Each structure stands twice: as structure tokens, then as C-alpha cells.
N, C-alpha and C positions, 0 to 999 in steps of 0.2 A: 834111050828111054829117059824121060825127065822125071825126077822124083821130088816130092815135097819133103823138106827136112825139118824135123822137130828135134833140136839138140842132136843126139847121135842116133835117132831113129829114122830110118828111111822107109817111106811108104809111097807107093804109086798113087797119085791123086785120083786116078780112075776108080779107086775103091769107093770114093764118095759119090761116084756117078751110078753105082749099083742101086737097085731098089732097096728101100729101107729094110724090108723083110729079109733080103739076102744078106745085107750088111749085118743085121742082128744075128742071123744064123751062124755066120762066120765068127763073129765076136763071141757068141755063147759057146760055140764048139771049142774055140781056143781057150777060153776061160775055164771051161769044164775040164779039159784035158790037163791044163797046167795046175789047176787046183788038185786034181786027183793024183797026179804023178810027179809034180815038181818039174823044174825046167829040164834037167838033164835027161830024165826018163820019159818025158812027154814025146808022143809020136805025131808027126805031121800027117802020117797016114790016117791015124785015128781022127784027127781034126777034120781033114777033108771028107772023110766018110761021114762023120757026124753032120758036117755042114752041107753035104750033098753037092760038092764041087770037085773039080779035078785038082791034082797036086800042082799041075802047071798053072792053073788059075791062081792058086794060093800064092805061089812064088812070083806071079806077075804083080800081085799087090804088095807083097812083102819080100824083101831080098832073101831073108833066111828066118830061121826059128827065133833067133834072138830079137830081130826087128819086130816080129809079130808079138813076142812076149812083152817087150817094152811099150809097144803101141797099146796093148791091152791094159797094161798097168797105168799108162798115162790117161787112157780113156776112163778108167775107173777113178783115178784121182781127180780128174776134171769134174766128174759128177759129184764127188765129195765136196770139192771146192764150191760148186754151185749151191749145194745144200747148206753149207756153212755160211756162204755169202748172204743167203736169204733169211738167216736167223734174225728175228725181231728183237733187237737189244733194248727196246722200250718196255718189253714185257719181262718183268723181273721174276715171274713165277716159274720156277724150274720145272714143275710138272708140265705146264703149258709148253715150255720150250722143248723138252725132250719128246713130248707127245707129237709136236709138229715135225720135229726131225724124224721121228719114227714113221710118221705117215709118209713123208717124202721117200724114206728108204724103202718102204713097202711098195710104193708105186714104181720105184726103180727095179725092185726085185721081181715085179710082175713081168717085166720085159727081160731082165737079166738076172736070173735066179741066183747065180754064183758070183756075181760081181764083187760083193763085199768079202766073200770068201777068198778071192784072189789076193786082196790086200793082207788078209790074215795069214795066208800061206806065204806071201812074199816076205813077211817079217822073219819067218823061219827058213827061208830059202838059203841053201848052202852052196849052190853052184858058183864057182869062181867066175863064170862068164857074166853073171848078172848081179852078184851079191853086192858089190860096191856101188853100182848104179842104183840099185834098189834103195840103199841107205840114203843116198843123195836125194832121191825123189820122195821117199816116204817121210823122212824126219820133219821137214818144214810143214807138210800138210797135217801130220799128226799133231804137231805143236800148235799150229794155228787153230785147228778144230777144237782142241781141248781148251785153249784160252778163250775162244769166242763163245763156246757153249756155256761157259760158266761166268762170262763177263756180265756185270751189272745185275747179278742175281740178288733178289731180296731175301737174304737169309733170316730176316726177322720174322718171316712167315713160319719158320720151324719152331717147335716147342723148345724151351730152354733145356729140357732134360734129354733131348735127342742128340745123338752123335751125328752131326750133319754129314760128315764124310762117309760114314757107313750107310746113312740113309740114301745118299746119292748113289752109292754103289748098288744098293738094293733096287733103287728105281731104274738105274741103267740096265742091270741084269734082267729085270722083269720086262722092260720094254724090248730089249734085244731078243730075249727068249720068246716073247709073245709074237714078235715079228717073224722069227724063224718058224714058229708053229703055224702062223697064218699062211706063209708061203708054201709050207708043206701041204696045207689043206686046199690050196688054191685050185688044184686040178679037179676037185670035186664040185666046183661051182661053175656052171655054164654062164651065168650072168655075173660079170665082174662088178657091176654096180650094186647088185644085191650083196655080193660078198663084201664089198667095201663098207656097206652100211652095217652089216653084222659085225665086221671087224671093229668098227668105230664104237658101236654100242657096247661090245664086250670089253674093249679096252677102257671105256669110261668107267665101267664097274670096277675094274682093277685099280684104276687111277683113284677113284673115290676111297677105296679101302686104304691105299697107301697114304693119301692125303689125311685121312682120319687118324692114321697111325703116327704121322710125322708133323702135321701142321697144328697150329693153335686152334 
């Protein structure tokens, strides 16, 4: 059997020949289980049951649980890389920048609800099997994302009496929290287009309140 290799992750290329919907089921099932239980306690039986596939099929695509975990982590990090790469550095308005990043994250979460939770969980992962590899993968992505998010920001837009660092934290927390709230409510909307419009309209109101509080 021939495998495609990405660093130390082995994956059967036939995985990419699956229908997109089936790929997403497997990805979401794996992410959900690893987020819920961590690497050591996660069950491949639970993953295949959630994904609606056989255990033999799972191990046809991935040699073992570790390969699956690292594939999912890489998959998540590649999505983050794409979001960061698309940041418009010409727009120095931090509100606009975080808003656009938040919208991209929401669109990802519509397909993969727990994808960003996997990276959060990975930071705290204690398993000796994956702990060191996680550090190697996460550190550069986190560093680059933080640097680019705040690159070329026009801080003159903030009022002189505002603690910019704390204002940024409040803005980030608000956007993250609202994104989580939106995802949790997603199942109550049959029309995703309508949901997206409502989300944008409500976030604009939050954004205006924060701008009024922090900007000149």
C-alpha cells in the first residue's frame, strides 16, 4: 500500500478520493473525540461510530490513532494559515481586521464546529506520544498569526486615554465569544444565508458599541 507522507504523518491518499461529505464526517468525528477526551483516552471505536464507517476503513486511511490525530491537527493549522494569509494588511483598522477574521472562522465552524477547539485542546495535551510534535507544529503558527493580525495597525484611531492592549483583549474576547454563540445557535436556522445576515447585523451593533468606547 502506498502512502502520502507529510512530515511524520502517514495517510493513504485514497482518503482524498472519498466524497467531500464523507471526508468531513470522518474529520469532524475525529476532532470531536480528541477534543472531548484528549489523545490517550480517545476511542477509535467512538470515532468510527460517529463517522458511520467501519474500523477497518479508518485504518485503511490512517495507520493508527496517532497518524489520525496529527493529520487532524495539520488540517486545522492549514485552515488557520489560510485565514492569516488572507488578512488585508492595507486596512489598519483593527476592528475591521478582527471582524473579517471572525467571519472566516464562523464559516469554517459551520462545516467543522470543533476545529478551533482542537488547537486549544492541543495546547494542554499531556500525552507523551504527541506532546513534543504538537509544540513543533503549533508554535510557529501561533507566532505568525499573532504577528500578522496586529501588523500595520493604525493605533492612532484609539483615544489617548484608552489602554490599547486591554481594548484589544476586550475586542478579541467579544468576537470569539460571539462566534461561539453563533455556532451554538446555528442548528436553529434552516437557512444559512439568513443566519449569516442576522449574525453580521448583530455583530455590527456590538462593533459600533466597542468603537464608540475605544475610538476617537
